[in-house]
All heavy atoms as an XYZ file, in Angstrom:
916
protein
N       0.856     -1.184      0.000
C      -0.008      0.000     -0.012
C       0.895      1.236      0.010
O       1.778      1.360      0.817
C      -0.941      0.015      1.235
C      -1.798      1.241      1.247
C      -1.741     -1.231      1.314
N       0.634      2.141     -0.932
C       1.434      3.355     -1.029
C       0.683      4.511     -0.398
O      -0.495      4.706     -0.672
C       1.700      3.715     -2.507
O       1.752      2.552     -3.277
C       2.969      4.470     -2.651
N       1.387      5.223      0.440
C       0.789      6.426      1.036
C       0.962      7.572      0.037
O       1.862      7.535     -0.781
C       1.502      6.774      2.358
C       1.430      5.645      3.369
S      -0.257      5.276      3.880
C      -0.488      6.486      5.133
N       0.131      8.557      0.110
C       0.221      9.709     -0.796
C       1.508     10.485     -0.594
O       1.536     11.425      0.170
N       2.546     10.070     -1.300
C       3.822     10.731     -1.165
C       3.898     11.934     -2.094
O       3.373     11.890     -3.204
C       4.966      9.760     -1.501
C       5.075      8.646     -0.489
C       6.208      7.683     -0.858
O       6.798      7.785     -1.923
N       6.490      6.757      0.024
N       4.552     12.969     -1.651
C       4.718     14.136     -2.491
C       6.213     14.367     -2.726
O       7.027     14.081     -1.856
C       4.097     15.413     -1.854
O       4.700     15.613     -0.581
C       2.600     15.290     -1.721
N       6.501     14.881     -3.866
C       7.900     15.141     -4.218
C       8.282     16.546     -3.774
O       7.483     17.475     -3.804
C       8.042     14.997     -5.746
O       9.303     15.443     -6.134
N       9.525     16.713     -3.390
C      10.024     18.025     -2.989
C      10.356     18.890     -4.218
O      10.533     20.084     -4.119
C      11.259     17.863     -2.111
N      10.463     18.264     -5.373
C      10.765     18.994     -6.601
C       9.585     19.844     -7.032
O       8.429     19.475     -6.777
C      11.116     18.024     -7.731
C      12.500     17.410     -7.568
C      12.801     16.298     -8.523
C      12.303     16.518     -9.914
N      12.650     15.433    -10.817
N       9.841     20.967     -7.702
C       8.706     21.771     -8.217
C       7.829     20.932     -9.123
O       8.317     20.169     -9.946
C       9.389     22.904     -8.987
C      10.764     22.968     -8.416
C      11.095     21.591     -7.987
N       6.520     21.042     -8.931
C       5.579     20.195     -9.668
C       5.501     20.570    -11.148
O       5.219     19.738    -11.969
C       4.177     20.350     -9.071
C       4.032     19.776     -7.708
C       2.589     19.752     -7.270
N       1.790     20.835     -7.837
C       1.505     21.970     -7.200
N       1.971     22.200     -5.999
N       0.755     22.876     -7.774
N       5.690     21.825    -11.436
C       5.442     22.237    -12.811
C       6.476     23.251    -13.286
O       7.237     23.790    -12.490
C       4.056     22.863    -12.904
O       4.034     24.074    -12.146
N       6.435     23.487    -14.575
C       7.323     24.501    -15.159
C       7.064     25.857    -14.577
O       7.961     26.675    -14.451
N       5.819     26.121    -14.157
C       5.504     27.465    -13.639
C       6.177     27.669    -12.274
O       6.566     28.776    -11.937
C       3.997     27.678    -13.545
O       3.423     26.746    -12.649
N       6.324     26.603    -11.485
C       7.003     26.710    -10.203
C       8.496     27.003    -10.416
O       9.083     27.823     -9.705
C       6.827     25.426     -9.393
N       9.079     26.357    -11.400
C      10.474     26.590    -11.756
C      10.654     28.040    -12.209
O      11.560     28.742    -11.790
C      10.948     25.614    -12.832
C      12.336     25.990    -13.355
C      10.949     24.188    -12.315
N       9.758     28.489    -13.105
C       9.809     29.858    -13.611
C       9.680     30.860    -12.467
O      10.439     31.834    -12.406
C       8.700     30.082    -14.635
C       8.651     31.477    -15.239
C       9.906     31.765    -16.070
C       7.395     31.649    -16.106
N       8.752     30.613    -11.538
C       8.543     31.534    -10.417
C       9.838     31.666     -9.609
O      10.234     32.777     -9.234
C       7.412     31.036     -9.535
C       7.066     31.951     -8.412
C       5.886     31.443     -7.605
C       5.547     32.479     -6.540
N       5.176     31.907     -5.284
N      10.511     30.560     -9.363
C      11.764     30.570     -8.590
C      12.845     31.364     -9.353
O      13.565     32.157     -8.758
C      12.214     29.130     -8.364
C      13.415     29.015     -7.472
C      12.984     28.980     -6.040
C      14.193     28.734     -5.143
N      14.204     29.589     -3.992
N      12.922     31.163    -10.678
C      13.921     31.870    -11.475
C      13.650     33.371    -11.495
O      14.561     34.157    -11.475
C      13.965     31.320    -12.895
C      14.636     29.950    -12.947
C      14.928     29.547    -14.368
C      15.773     28.289    -14.387
N      16.445     28.069    -15.653
N      12.366     33.746    -11.543
C      11.992     35.160    -11.523
C      12.369     35.792    -10.200
O      12.897     36.910    -10.157
C      10.474     35.343    -11.830
C      10.006     36.742    -11.504
C      10.194     35.019    -13.291
N      12.160     35.073     -9.087
C      12.555     35.581     -7.758
C      14.057     35.812     -7.704
O      14.506     36.835     -7.173
C      12.120     34.585     -6.682
C      10.630     34.578     -6.425
C      10.199     33.420     -5.507
O      11.072     32.717     -4.945
O       8.974     33.223     -5.373
N      14.827     34.897     -8.226
C      16.283     35.032     -8.227
C      16.707     36.206     -9.127
O      17.594     36.977     -8.775
C      16.960     33.716     -8.737
O      16.548     32.655     -7.867
C      18.459     33.830     -8.736
N      16.037     36.343    -10.274
C      16.379     37.416    -11.227
C      16.115     38.792    -10.630
O      16.800     39.758    -10.991
C      15.566     37.236    -12.509
N      15.160     38.904     -9.739
C      14.888     40.187     -9.089
C      16.127     40.671     -8.309
O      16.365     41.864     -8.204
C      13.692     40.052     -8.158
N      16.927     39.724     -7.825
C      18.147     40.062     -7.083
C      19.363     40.207     -8.005
O      20.185     41.076     -7.794
C      18.436     38.979     -6.036
C      17.356     38.825     -5.015
C      17.640     37.668     -4.077
C      16.440     37.371     -3.208
N      15.891     36.040     -3.385
N      19.448     39.352     -9.034
C      20.663     39.311     -9.862
C      20.592     40.217    -11.099
O      21.630     40.569    -11.655
C      20.945     37.892    -10.335
O      19.867     37.460    -11.178
C      21.107     36.931     -9.169
N      19.405     40.505    -11.577
C      19.258     41.281    -12.815
C      19.421     40.435    -14.066
O      19.476     40.958    -15.172
N      19.496     39.118    -13.901
C      19.680     38.193    -15.026
C      18.632     37.095    -14.945
O      18.443     36.467    -13.909
C      21.095     37.539    -14.975
C      21.261     36.535    -16.103
C      22.169     38.620    -15.044
N      17.905     36.883    -16.067
C      16.908     35.816    -16.121
C      17.150     34.979    -17.366
O      17.165     35.510    -18.481
C      15.490     36.367    -16.149
C      14.369     35.337    -16.222
C      14.385     34.389    -15.026
C      13.013     36.027    -16.319
N      17.376     33.694    -17.170
C      17.628     32.777    -18.264
C      16.599     31.665    -18.223
O      16.607     30.847    -17.296
C      19.038     32.212    -18.135
O      19.321     31.398    -19.243
N      15.679     31.655    -19.191
C      14.646     30.641    -19.230
C      14.503     30.025    -20.637
O      13.424     29.958    -21.206
C      13.258     31.179    -18.747
C      13.259     31.395    -17.247
C      12.860     32.479    -19.455
N      15.635     29.557    -21.198
C      15.540     28.904    -22.498
C      14.912     27.511    -22.328
O      14.967     26.952    -21.231
C      16.991     28.794    -22.955
C      17.775     28.740    -21.706
C      17.017     29.602    -20.721
N      14.303     27.009    -23.386
C      13.713     25.665    -23.388
C      12.710     25.445    -22.266
O      12.684     24.391    -21.640
C      14.844     24.587    -23.262
C      15.766     24.595    -24.477
O      15.240     24.531    -25.595
O      16.973     24.671    -24.296
N      11.853     26.416    -22.014
C      10.802     26.269    -20.994
C       9.420     26.058    -21.600
O       8.422     26.142    -20.920
C      10.802     27.487    -20.063
C      11.767     27.369    -18.920
N      13.127     27.286    -19.111
C      11.571     27.323    -17.579
C      13.712     27.191    -17.942
N      12.800     27.206    -16.992
N       9.384     25.839    -22.924
C       8.127     25.601    -23.637
C       7.114     26.745    -23.451
O       5.920     26.516    -23.441
C       7.516     24.261    -23.202
C       8.395     23.074    -23.536
C       7.774     21.773    -23.042
C       8.565     20.566    -23.393
N       9.881     20.462    -22.753
N       7.628     27.954    -23.314
C       6.758     29.118    -23.131
C       6.043     29.450    -24.445
O       6.717     29.616    -25.466
C       7.562     30.332    -22.661
C       8.315     30.193    -21.340
C       9.185     31.416    -21.102
C       7.341     29.979    -20.194
N       4.729     29.585    -24.374
C       3.951     29.994    -25.556
C       3.576     31.470    -25.439
O       3.320     32.125    -26.445
C       2.720     29.133    -25.699
C       3.067     27.706    -26.099
C       1.830     26.886    -26.314
C       2.275     25.499    -26.773
N       1.338     24.453    -26.455
N       3.511     31.965    -24.223
C       3.191     33.364    -23.964
C       4.265     33.935    -23.070
O       4.808     33.242    -22.215
C       1.833     33.499    -23.294
C       0.667     33.126    -24.204
C      -0.676     33.349    -23.517
O      -0.716     33.925    -22.417
O      -1.675     32.948    -24.119
N       4.554     35.214    -23.260
C       5.539     35.894    -22.461
C       5.030     36.012    -21.017
O       3.961     36.568    -20.795
C       5.802     37.292    -23.035
C       7.011     37.967    -22.478
C       8.237     37.839    -23.119
C       6.934     38.757    -21.339
C       9.362     38.469    -22.620
C       8.054     39.382    -20.836
C       9.273     39.244    -21.480
N       5.744     35.473    -20.036
C       5.261     35.511    -18.659
C       5.139     36.935    -18.114
O       6.088     37.703    -18.168
C       6.322     34.733    -17.882
C       7.022     33.902    -18.917
C       6.981     34.711    -20.161
N       3.973     37.270    -17.612
C       3.669     38.595    -17.056
C       4.658     38.965    -15.937
O       5.039     40.124    -15.798
C       2.222     38.586    -16.532
C       1.675     39.934    -16.184
C       1.280     40.763    -17.390
O       1.001     40.212    -18.456
O       1.276     42.007    -17.237
N       5.064     37.980    -15.154
C       5.941     38.233    -14.003
C       7.275     38.855    -14.442
O       7.873     39.630    -13.683
C       6.205     36.916    -13.256
N       7.728     38.559    -15.640
C       9.010     39.121    -16.120
C       8.904     40.648    -16.244
O       9.867     41.355    -15.991
C       9.431     38.461    -17.466
C       9.725     36.972    -17.249
C      10.627     39.177    -18.067
C      10.025     36.206    -18.515
N       7.740     41.122    -16.617
C       7.563     42.555    -16.817
C       7.683     43.353    -15.513
O       7.828     44.552    -15.524
C       6.220     42.837    -17.476
C       6.093     42.312    -18.906
C       4.697     42.521    -19.427
C       7.112     42.958    -19.840
N       7.605     42.659    -14.389
C       7.735     43.332    -13.080
C       9.203     43.442    -12.640
O       9.501     44.008    -11.617
C       6.906     42.619    -12.020
C       5.409     42.774    -12.269
C       4.564     42.309    -11.119
N       4.501     40.851    -10.996
C       3.648     40.081    -11.665
N       2.792     40.606    -12.493
N       3.646     38.780    -11.453
N      10.114     42.867    -13.434
C      11.531     42.905    -13.096
C      12.204     44.143    -13.690
O      12.982     44.061    -14.640
C      12.224     41.634    -13.626
C      11.747     40.314    -13.037
C      12.357     39.128    -13.772
C      12.074     40.231    -11.548
N      11.908     45.292    -13.126
C      12.366     46.549    -13.696
C      13.900     46.703    -13.704
O      14.434     47.485    -14.452
C      11.728     47.745    -12.984
O      12.054     47.674    -11.616
N      14.607     45.914    -12.873
C      16.056     46.029    -12.830
C      16.749     44.972    -13.714
O      17.971     44.859    -13.689
C      16.555     45.909    -11.394
O      16.216     44.631    -10.864
N      15.966     44.238    -14.509
C      16.512     43.167    -15.344
C      17.469     43.760    -16.395
O      17.138     44.694    -17.101
C      15.377     42.427    -16.028
C      15.689     41.029    -16.533
C      16.041     40.112    -15.383
C      14.510     40.462    -17.301
N      18.695     43.193    -16.475
C      19.689     43.627    -17.452
C      19.865     42.629    -18.579
O      20.209     42.998    -19.697
C      21.052     43.842    -16.756
C      21.080     44.942    -15.727
C      22.470     45.135    -15.093
N      23.231     43.910    -14.926
C      23.141     43.049    -13.894
N      22.285     43.295    -12.927
N      23.889     41.946    -13.818
N      19.684     41.343    -18.264
C      19.866     40.276    -19.266
C      18.659     39.366    -19.227
O      18.261     38.893    -18.164
C      21.134     39.447    -18.954
C      21.279     38.311    -19.954
C      22.393     40.334    -18.962
N      18.054     39.138    -20.400
C      16.915     38.248    -20.498
C      17.143     37.249    -21.645
O      17.353     37.660    -22.781
C      15.627     39.032    -20.772
C      14.353     38.210    -21.017
C      14.035     37.283    -19.837
C      13.166     39.121    -21.306
N      17.146     35.970    -21.311
C      17.295     34.907    -22.306
C      16.012     34.101    -22.320
O      15.732     33.343    -21.406
C      18.502     34.036    -21.981
C      18.727     32.951    -23.032
O      17.898     32.797    -23.946
O      19.757     32.252    -22.945
N      15.235     34.276    -23.397
C      13.995     33.513    -23.558
C      14.067     32.700    -24.860
O      13.076     32.450    -25.517
C      12.757     34.443    -23.577
C      12.968     35.614    -24.546
C      12.413     34.933    -22.179
C      11.760     36.479    -24.769
N      15.291     32.303    -25.197
C      15.532     31.522    -26.423
C      14.882     30.144    -26.357
O      14.613     29.620    -25.284
C      17.026     31.329    -26.653
O      17.664     32.570    -26.722
N      14.682     29.578    -27.527
C      14.207     28.187    -27.675
C      12.914     27.929    -26.920
O      12.783     26.952    -26.180
C      15.292     27.194    -27.188
O      16.472     27.374    -27.938
N      11.957     28.812    -27.117
C      10.599     28.622    -26.583
C       9.632     28.641    -27.774
O      10.063     28.397    -28.899
C      10.279     29.709    -25.557
C      10.912     29.429    -24.202
O      10.522     28.507    -23.502
N      11.922     30.203    -23.837
N       8.389     28.904    -27.532
C       7.404     28.934    -28.626
C       6.666     30.275    -28.656
O       5.486     30.359    -29.001
C       6.411     27.777    -28.458
N       7.372     31.351    -28.273
C       6.760     32.669    -28.221
C       6.482     33.200    -29.625
O       7.323     33.118    -30.488
C       7.692     33.645    -27.493
C       8.022     33.303    -26.035
C       9.099     34.212    -25.498
C       6.799     33.376    -25.163
N       5.286     33.746    -29.814
C       4.934     34.326    -31.102
C       5.026     35.861    -31.077
O       5.032     36.499    -32.126
C       3.512     33.924    -31.537
O       2.609     34.282    -30.496
C       3.421     32.421    -31.771
N       5.070     36.438    -29.881
C       5.136     37.896    -29.764
C       5.771     38.285    -28.421
O       5.723     37.508    -27.471
C       3.743     38.493    -29.864
N       6.330     39.480    -28.404
C       6.810     40.071    -27.164
C       5.749     41.076    -26.717
O       5.068     41.664    -27.567
C       8.149     40.791    -27.415
C       9.298     39.887    -27.849
C      10.541     40.714    -28.174
C       9.618     38.859    -26.775
N       5.598     41.303    -25.436
C       4.560     42.232    -24.979
C       4.786     43.668    -25.436
O       5.923     44.105    -25.537
C       4.620     42.113    -23.449
C       5.871     41.423    -23.133
C       6.352     40.726    -24.347
N       3.683     44.353    -25.691
C       3.758     45.768    -26.124
C       4.380     46.652    -25.056
O       4.936     47.689    -25.348
C       2.367     46.281    -26.479
C       1.826     45.650    -27.748
C       0.424     46.194    -28.097
O       0.093     47.334    -27.690
O      -0.311     45.470    -28.772
N       4.275     46.232    -23.794
C       4.770     47.034    -22.685
C       6.226     46.735    -22.325
O       6.743     47.262    -21.356
C       3.898     46.774    -21.445
O       3.884     45.375    -21.166
C       2.491     47.290    -21.639
N       6.897     45.919    -23.125
C       8.278     45.533    -22.847
C       9.192     46.748    -22.696
O      10.004     46.830    -21.760
C       8.811     44.599    -23.957
C      10.140     43.939    -23.686
C       9.978     42.824    -22.662
C      10.719     43.353    -24.962
N       9.085     47.708    -23.600
C       9.959     48.887    -23.590
C       9.787     49.712    -22.301
O      10.757     50.212    -21.756
C       9.697     49.765    -24.798
N       8.550     49.830    -21.812
C       8.300     50.605    -20.615
C       8.640     49.841    -19.354
O       9.035     50.415    -18.350
C       6.811     51.026    -20.545
C       6.385     52.018    -21.588
C       6.042     51.347    -22.919
O       5.654     50.171    -22.925
O       6.185     52.017    -23.966
N       8.512     48.520    -19.382
C       8.699     47.698    -18.193
C      10.162     47.395    -17.882
O      10.602     47.483    -16.742
C       7.921     46.400    -18.318
N      10.912     47.044    -18.900
C      12.300     46.594    -18.685
C      13.274     47.697    -19.093
O      14.001     47.602    -20.068
C      12.576     45.308    -19.476
C      11.638     44.133    -19.116
C      12.017     42.886    -19.897
C      11.627     43.849    -17.617
N      13.289     48.752    -18.298
C      14.033     49.978    -18.632
C      15.547     49.885    -18.487
O      16.261     50.797    -18.884
C      13.498     51.173    -17.816
C      12.066     51.500    -18.201
C      13.619     50.884    -16.328
N      16.047     48.781    -17.919
C      17.493     48.624    -17.758
C      18.047     47.482    -18.603
O      19.224     47.137    -18.513
C      17.856     48.405    -16.282
C      17.541     49.593    -15.424
C      17.986     49.401    -14.019
C      17.688     50.673    -13.209
N      18.025     50.529    -11.817
N      17.189     46.891    -19.435
C      17.581     45.708    -20.229
C      18.689     46.051    -21.222
O      18.557     46.989    -22.004
C      16.370     45.145    -20.956
C      16.538     43.752    -21.536
C      16.707     42.726    -20.416
C      15.355     43.382    -22.407
N      19.785     45.303    -21.167
C      20.914     45.483    -22.102
C      20.970     44.375    -23.136
O      21.299     44.599    -24.278
C      22.237     45.492    -21.315
C      22.390     46.649    -20.385
C      23.010     47.797    -21.073
C      23.287     48.945    -20.141
N      23.180     50.231    -20.784
N      20.679     43.131    -22.702
C      20.805     41.981    -23.590
C      19.467     41.234    -23.653
O      18.921     40.862    -22.624
C      21.882     41.021    -23.076
O      23.135     41.709    -23.027
C      22.021     39.808    -23.988
N      18.972     41.022    -24.863
C      17.749     40.269    -25.079
C      18.047     39.147    -26.062
O      18.396     39.409    -27.214
C      16.626     41.158    -25.615
C      15.319     40.429    -25.983
C      14.724     39.684    -24.787
C      14.302     41.425    -26.548
N      17.957     37.923    -25.580
C      18.148     36.747    -26.418
C      16.801     36.084    -26.595
O      16.252     35.548    -25.641
C      19.137     35.770    -25.777
C      20.538     36.345    -25.626
C      21.449     35.361    -24.963
C      22.833     35.946    -24.761
N      23.737     34.984    -24.102
N      16.264     36.130    -27.803
C      14.955     35.561    -28.091
C      15.010     34.721    -29.345
O      14.036     34.583    -30.083
C      13.916     36.669    -28.226
N      16.153     34.101    -29.616
C      16.321     33.264    -30.789
C      15.509     31.976    -30.650
O      15.133     31.585    -29.542
C      17.800     32.909    -30.980
N      15.249     31.345    -31.757
C      14.570     30.046    -31.815
C      13.198     30.067    -31.118
O      12.899     29.232    -30.265
C      15.450     28.951    -31.220
C      16.736     28.730    -31.996
C      17.582     27.640    -31.385
C      18.869     27.527    -32.156
N      19.806     26.586    -31.526
N      12.405     31.063    -31.478
C      11.027     31.152    -31.051
C      10.172     31.166    -32.318
O      10.618     30.705    -33.370
C      10.786     32.400    -30.205
C      11.142     32.195    -28.744
O      10.426     31.527    -28.016
N      12.263     32.758    -28.328
N       8.976     31.712    -32.231
C       8.108     31.852    -33.420
C       7.671     33.305    -33.575
O       6.558     33.575    -34.005
C       6.900     30.939    -33.236
C       7.268     29.453    -33.181
C       6.070     28.571    -32.956
C       6.505     27.124    -32.905
N       5.387     26.208    -32.712
N       8.554     34.216    -33.194
C       8.236     35.646    -33.247
C       7.976     36.083    -34.687
O       8.774     35.825    -35.570
C       9.390     36.469    -32.667
C       9.701     36.237    -31.198
C      10.924     37.061    -30.803
C       8.521     36.592    -30.307
N       6.843     36.737    -34.882
C       6.473     37.266    -36.192
C       6.812     38.757    -36.292
O       6.977     39.283    -37.360
C       4.993     37.028    -36.457
C       4.662     35.541    -36.564
C       3.216     35.344    -36.937
C       2.721     33.932    -36.942
N       3.606     32.893    -37.340
N       6.867     39.430    -35.134
C       7.230     40.848    -35.095
C       7.870     41.134    -33.754
O       7.662     40.417    -32.783
C       6.032     41.734    -35.335
C       4.932     41.571    -34.298
C       3.710     42.378    -34.638
O       3.446     42.663    -35.803
N       2.936     42.738    -33.643
N       8.641     42.221    -33.718
C       9.327     42.571    -32.495
C       8.610     43.607    -31.645
O       8.582     43.495    -30.448
C      10.719     43.104    -32.814
C      11.813     42.074    -33.040
C      13.144     42.772    -33.284
C      11.910     41.113    -31.868
N       8.047     44.598    -32.287
C       7.470     45.695    -31.515
C       8.562     46.571    -30.964
O       9.750     46.443    -31.304
N       8.202     47.472    -30.067
C       9.164     48.410    -29.504
C       9.990     47.739    -28.402
O       9.438     47.077    -27.536
C       8.442     49.619    -28.964
C       9.155     50.899    -29.361
C       8.426     52.143    -28.961
N       8.850     52.410    -27.587
C       8.028     52.705    -26.589
N       6.770     52.788    -26.779
N       8.479     52.930    -25.388
N      11.286     47.910    -28.470
C      12.186     47.341    -27.490
C      12.707     48.438    -26.565
O      12.720     49.621    -26.948
C      13.373     46.674    -28.185
C      12.994     45.506    -29.109
C      14.211     45.088    -29.922
C      12.452     44.360    -28.309
N      13.170     48.085    -25.368
C      13.753     49.104    -24.486
C      14.920     49.800    -25.180
O      15.707     49.153    -25.851
C      14.230     48.283    -23.273
C      13.380     47.063    -23.273
C      13.131     46.765    -24.719
N      15.035     51.111    -25.025
C      16.072     51.869    -25.691
C      17.469     51.540    -25.157
O      18.467     51.869    -25.771
C      15.823     53.365    -25.525
O      15.798     53.686    -24.147
N      17.523     50.840    -24.033
C      18.786     50.485    -23.397
C      19.431     49.229    -23.993
O      20.585     48.927    -23.677
C      18.539     50.241    -21.897
O      17.451     49.319    -21.767
C      18.216     51.526    -21.169
N      18.706     48.499    -24.838
C      19.207     47.226    -25.375
C      20.403     47.480    -26.305
O      20.324     48.276    -27.246
C      18.094     46.462    -26.137
C      18.656     45.260    -26.901
C      17.019     45.994    -25.155
N      21.509     46.784    -26.012
C      22.707     46.897    -26.854
C      22.985     45.591    -27.603
O      23.658     45.591    -28.625
C      23.955     47.243    -26.007
O      24.109     46.284    -24.986
C      23.816     48.631    -25.384
N      22.455     44.468    -27.113
C      22.667     43.172    -27.750
C      21.297     42.499    -27.962
O      20.550     42.318    -27.003
C      23.554     42.236    -26.878
O      24.789     42.903    -26.654
C      23.798     40.919    -27.575
N      20.997     42.167    -29.225
C      19.707     41.575    -29.557
C      19.927     40.361    -30.455
O      20.521     40.476    -31.521
C      18.834     42.605    -30.285
C      17.463     42.152    -30.768
C      16.565     41.714    -29.630
C      16.795     43.269    -31.577
N      19.445     39.209    -29.995
C      19.519     37.991    -30.804
C      18.098     37.489    -31.033
O      17.443     37.008    -30.110
C      20.351     36.923    -30.091
C      20.486     35.636    -30.919
O      19.834     35.522    -31.979
O      21.235     34.748    -30.488
N      17.635     37.648    -32.260
C      16.291     37.172    -32.638
C      16.406     36.273    -33.875
O      15.505     36.222    -34.715
C      15.305     38.334    -32.868
C      14.910     38.985    -31.560
C      15.874     39.383    -33.827
N      17.526     35.563    -33.965
C      17.713     34.626    -35.057
C      16.744     33.449    -34.955
O      16.237     33.126    -33.891
N      16.509     32.810    -36.103
C      15.638     31.634    -36.183
C      14.264     31.860    -35.579
O      13.818     31.131    -34.701
C      16.338     30.420    -35.537
C      17.626     30.032    -36.283
C      18.268     28.802    -35.710
O      17.566     27.788    -35.537
O      19.478     28.842    -35.457
N      13.603     32.895    -36.067
C      12.220     33.195    -35.726
C      11.432     33.243    -37.042
O      11.864     32.691    -38.041
C      12.123     34.512    -34.941
C      12.365     34.308    -33.466
O      11.525     33.777    -32.754
N      13.513     34.738    -32.986
N      10.309     33.958    -37.047
C       9.512     34.094    -38.252
C       9.361     35.576    -38.615
O       8.353     36.006    -39.142
C       8.148     33.424    -38.039
C       8.266     31.935    -37.799
C       6.954     31.249    -37.413
O       5.887     31.848    -37.564
O       7.040     30.097    -36.939
N      10.410     36.356    -38.322
C      10.390     37.783    -38.593
C      10.573     38.055    -40.075
O      11.509     37.567    -40.699
C      11.515     38.491    -37.816
C      11.441     38.404    -36.297
C      12.738     38.904    -35.678
C      10.263     39.204    -35.785
N       9.670     38.842    -40.648
C       9.794     39.232    -42.053
C      10.397     40.623    -42.178
O      11.006     40.967    -43.169
C       8.439     39.161    -42.744
C       7.891     37.738    -42.785
C       6.908     37.555    -43.921
N       6.514     36.179    -44.036
C       7.178     35.240    -44.688
N       8.285     35.547    -45.322
N       6.754     34.002    -44.749
N      10.168     41.462    -41.176
C      10.763     42.783    -41.168
C      11.026     43.218    -39.730
O      10.364     42.751    -38.813
C       9.896     43.811    -41.886
C       8.574     44.095    -41.205
C       7.767     45.169    -41.910
O       8.378     46.087    -42.483
O       6.555     45.082    -41.885
N      12.009     44.055    -39.562
C      12.369     44.563    -38.257
C      12.498     46.074    -38.360
O      13.196     46.594    -39.209
C      13.722     43.960    -37.793
C      14.126     44.562    -36.465
C      13.636     42.454    -37.695
N      11.740     46.761    -37.507
C      11.821     48.223    -37.506
C      11.947     48.675    -36.048
O      11.808     47.886    -35.132
C      10.581     48.826    -38.156
O       9.425     48.383    -37.476
N      12.208     49.949    -35.886
C      12.321     50.535    -34.537
C      13.339     49.835    -33.648
O      13.032     49.407    -32.535
C      10.960     50.520    -33.839
C      10.098     51.712    -34.134
C       8.959     51.836    -33.119
O       9.221     52.333    -32.016
O       7.840     51.465    -33.462
N      14.549     49.667    -34.122
C      15.588     49.077    -33.298
C      16.183     50.152    -32.382
O      16.224     51.329    -32.740
C      16.701     48.502    -34.199
C      16.315     47.254    -34.971
C      17.421     46.877    -35.947
C      15.997     46.098    -34.040
N      16.601     49.761    -31.195
C      17.186     50.744    -30.250
C      18.402     51.437    -30.880
O      19.213     50.794    -31.522
C      17.603     49.886    -29.049
C      16.772     48.653    -29.149
C      16.538     48.436    -30.613
N      18.534     52.731    -30.646
C      19.598     53.519    -31.253
C      20.983     53.064    -30.813
O      21.944     53.125    -31.574
C      19.412     55.007    -30.915
N      21.118     52.560    -29.600
C      22.403     52.155    -29.076
C      22.766     50.704    -29.344
O      23.730     50.185    -28.752
N      22.026     50.057    -30.234
C      22.254     48.628    -30.520
C      23.665     48.399    -31.053
O      24.079     49.067    -31.997
C      21.202     48.155    -31.517
C      21.025     46.617    -31.621
C      20.505     46.071    -30.307
C      20.044     46.298    -32.722
N      24.404     47.471    -30.438
C      25.793     47.176    -30.865
C      25.870     45.813    -31.560
O      26.753     45.617    -32.388
C      26.709     47.194    -29.642
C      26.816     48.538    -28.970
C      27.478     48.484    -27.612
O      28.024     47.426    -27.225
O      27.451     49.526    -26.906
N      24.986     44.896    -31.207
C      25.038     43.556    -31.776
C      23.632     43.086    -32.111
O      22.727     43.123    -31.256
C      25.678     42.591    -30.759
O      25.575     41.271    -31.209
N      23.442     42.674    -33.371
C      22.117     42.212    -33.835
C      22.280     40.908    -34.578
O      23.080     40.820    -35.509
C      21.506     43.265    -34.753
C      20.195     42.907    -35.446
C      19.072     42.665    -34.448
C      19.804     44.007    -36.429
N      21.531     39.891    -34.182
C      21.521     38.606    -34.885
C      20.119     38.347    -35.441
O      19.154     38.300    -34.674
C      21.914     37.437    -33.946
O      23.187     37.752    -33.372
C      21.991     36.125    -34.695
N      20.058     38.233    -36.782
C      18.765     37.992    -37.450
C      18.779     36.705    -38.270
O      17.783     36.345    -38.874
C      18.436     39.162    -38.415
C      18.028     40.478    -37.745
C      18.006     41.590    -38.784
C      16.677     40.333    -37.076
N      19.907     36.023    -38.311
C      20.082     34.838    -39.155
C      18.967     33.815    -38.896
O      18.595     33.546    -37.773
C      21.449     34.217    -38.824
C      21.880     33.149    -39.810
C      23.290     32.695    -39.490
C      23.190     31.386    -38.752
N      24.449     30.844    -38.306
N      18.463     33.228    -40.012
C      17.462     32.179    -39.875
C      16.029     32.665    -39.860
O      15.131     31.900    -39.504
N      15.793     33.908    -40.249
C      14.435     34.422    -40.394
C      14.089     34.385    -41.879
O      14.966     34.319    -42.729
C      14.327     35.842    -39.833
C      14.246     35.852    -38.340
O      13.230     35.477    -37.760
N      15.331     36.252    -37.667
N      12.795     34.435    -42.222
C      12.407     34.391    -43.640
C      12.991     35.550    -44.447
O      13.270     36.567    -43.944
C      10.883     34.495    -43.656
C      10.445     34.152    -42.282
C      11.607     34.437    -41.376
């Protein structure tokens, strides 16, 4: 007879994401590649001190319209290997942008201080 045992490990991807977001609030760095994200997590937009965001290798089709206003200190955005069809407005502080291997047909409104841009693998 087995008693109802529970695992100490996070039950779901959302528990793992929540823990990473809590850590990112302190470090300014959030890395969540390969998390099977289909929508941009709202909690990330509350990380106003975020400097580095890696959301590569997910299934995101869009970035939030409020990204530019929310992540005012963001320097590096890695969003390669998603399904992004458009970028929208990015924080003006972004200097490194990797959006390779998405479904982008055109890119406009890039941050003026952009130093590194990766677009390889888009249509």
